[in-house]
C-alpha positions as CSV (number, residue, x, y, z in Angstrom):
1,M,123.1,138.9,192.1
2,N,125.0,135.8,191.1
3,R,126.9,135.3,187.8
4,S,124.4,132.9,186.2
5,L,121.6,135.5,186.5
6,Y,123.8,138.1,184.8
7,F,124.6,135.6,182.1
8,W,121.0,134.9,181.4
9,L,120.1,138.6,181.5
10,F,122.8,139.2,178.9
11,I,121.5,136.3,176.7
12,L,118.0,137.6,177.0
13,S,118.9,141.2,176.1
14,G,120.8,139.9,173.1
15,M,117.8,137.9,171.9
16,V,115.6,141.0,172.3
17,L,118.0,143.1,170.2
18,L,118.2,140.4,167.5
19,A,114.4,140.2,167.4
20,G,114.3,143.9,166.8
21,C,116.6,143.5,163.8
22,A,114.7,140.7,162.1
23,P,115.0,140.6,158.3
24,G,112.7,143.0,156.6
25,E,112.4,145.4,159.5
26,N,114.6,147.9,157.7
27,R,112.5,148.0,154.5
28,V,113.0,150.9,152.2
29,P,111.2,152.2,149.2
30,A,112.1,150.2,146.1
31,E,110.5,151.4,142.8
32,G,111.7,151.6,139.3
33,V,111.2,150.8,135.6
34,L,111.8,147.6,133.7
35,T,112.7,147.9,130.0
36,I,113.9,145.5,127.3
37,D,116.2,147.1,124.8
38,G,115.0,150.4,126.1
39,Q,111.3,149.7,125.7
40,P,109.0,149.5,128.8
41,V,107.7,146.0,129.7
42,D,104.2,145.8,131.2
43,G,102.9,142.7,133.0
44,A,106.3,141.2,133.9
45,S,107.1,139.8,137.3
46,I,110.4,140.9,139.0
47,T,111.9,138.8,141.8
48,V,114.9,140.0,143.8
49,H,116.6,137.1,145.5
50,Y,118.3,137.6,148.9
51,G,121.0,135.3,150.2
52,D,118.8,134.1,153.1
53,G,116.3,132.6,150.6
54,N,113.7,135.5,151.0
55,T,112.6,137.5,148.0
56,A,111.2,140.9,147.1
57,Q,108.7,140.9,144.3
58,G,106.8,143.3,142.0
59,V,104.8,143.4,138.8
60,T,105.4,145.9,136.1
61,H,102.6,148.1,134.8
62,D,102.1,151.6,133.4
63,Q,105.1,151.9,131.1
64,G,107.2,149.2,132.9
65,K,106.9,150.8,136.4
66,F,107.2,148.5,139.4
67,E,107.2,148.6,143.2
68,L,108.8,145.8,145.2
69,A,107.3,144.2,148.3
70,Y,109.4,142.1,150.7
71,L,107.6,139.3,152.5
72,G,104.3,140.8,151.3
73,K,104.9,144.2,152.7
74,Q,105.7,147.3,150.7
75,G,109.4,148.1,150.2
76,A,112.6,145.9,150.1
77,V,115.6,145.3,152.2
78,P,118.7,147.2,151.1
79,G,121.5,145.3,149.5
80,S,123.9,145.4,146.6
81,K,124.4,143.1,143.6
82,L,121.2,141.2,144.5
83,K,120.5,138.5,142.0
84,T,117.2,139.2,140.1
85,S,114.9,137.2,137.8
86,V,112.2,138.5,135.4
87,T,109.4,136.6,133.7
88,K,106.3,137.6,131.7
89,F,103.9,134.8,131.2
90,E,101.4,134.7,128.3
91,G,97.9,135.3,129.6
92,A,98.8,137.0,132.9
93,D,96.7,140.0,133.6
94,V,98.3,143.4,133.7
95,P,97.3,145.5,136.7
96,T,94.8,148.3,136.1
97,T,95.9,151.9,136.3
98,A,94.7,151.8,140.0
99,F,97.9,149.9,140.6
100,T,100.3,152.5,139.5
101,A,103.4,153.0,141.6
102,G,103.2,155.4,144.5
103,K,100.3,156.5,146.5
104,S,99.6,159.8,144.8
105,T,97.1,158.3,142.3
106,P,93.6,158.8,143.5
107,G,92.0,155.4,144.3
108,S,95.3,153.6,144.6
109,P,94.9,150.4,146.6
110,D,96.8,149.8,149.8
111,P,99.7,147.4,149.7
112,A,97.5,144.5,151.0
113,E,95.2,144.9,148.0
114,L,98.2,144.9,145.6
115,S,99.6,141.8,147.4
116,K,96.2,140.1,147.0
117,F,96.2,141.0,143.3
118,N,99.6,139.5,142.9
119,Q,98.5,136.3,144.7
120,Q,95.5,136.0,142.4
121,Q,97.8,136.3,139.4
122,A,100.0,133.5,140.8
123,Q,96.9,131.4,141.4
124,K,95.7,131.9,137.8
125,M,99.1,130.8,136.5
126,M,99.1,127.7,138.8
127,E,95.7,126.8,137.4
128,K,97.0,127.0,133.9
129,T,99.9,124.6,134.7
130,K,97.9,121.9,136.5
131,D,97.8,119.5,133.6
132,L,101.3,119.5,132.3
133,K,100.7,116.4,130.1
134,S,98.2,118.4,128.0
135,G,100.8,121.1,127.2
136,L,99.0,123.9,129.1
137,V,102.2,125.3,130.3
138,P,102.1,129.1,129.9
139,K,104.8,130.6,127.7
140,N,107.3,133.0,129.1
141,E,107.4,135.9,126.6
142,L,110.9,136.9,127.7
143,P,114.1,135.0,126.9
144,E,114.3,132.0,129.3
145,K,117.7,133.1,130.6
146,F,116.0,135.9,132.6
147,A,113.7,133.5,134.4
148,K,116.4,132.2,136.8
149,P,118.6,134.3,139.1
150,E,121.6,132.1,138.2
151,T,121.4,132.8,134.5
152,S,119.7,136.2,134.2
153,G,122.9,138.3,134.7
154,I,120.6,140.8,136.4
155,T,121.6,142.4,139.7
156,V,119.9,145.2,141.6
157,D,121.4,147.6,144.1
158,I,118.9,148.8,146.7
159,P,120.5,151.6,148.7
160,A,120.1,152.0,152.5
161,G,117.9,155.0,151.9
162,G,115.8,153.3,149.2
163,S,115.2,154.3,145.7
164,K,112.3,155.3,143.5
165,E,114.5,155.2,140.4
166,L,115.7,151.6,140.1
167,K,116.4,150.7,136.4
168,I,116.5,147.3,134.9
169,D,117.2,147.2,131.2
170,L,117.2,143.7,129.7
171,K,119.2,143.0,126.6
172,K,117.9,140.3,124.2
């Protein structure tokens, strides 16, 4: 074989290896509890911000418990000191007990159903903010500093093996 064929085979094999290592392929379990001054917060949205612009998101329920999903799929990509933001908008629905963390609860939905629920909540919030001139902007029930990753001061460490015991305790 000539050298150019080896070169292209090398490039092609490198592309195949990189495709296998696409972001999100190494998702791990990422569950925990959100509290504010030690008290659980139900109905809050948690967003973990990655350096590449992607996010892992979850909604708290059942005593502040949450489960993150990365790009719409259960779990999150490991990382340390990941900037995190938290909001809780007035009027947002809190998931029912069928949406409790883990799959041990009888009747728990699959991750696609949970993702659909979260999308419906986002749509409801968008509908409430359509007419900004009339003042229909939903109120964030948490201090505004927590709404932006740059000002929240919240970071999360998601270990390579995942965690079902992540703890986020907001201080007012």
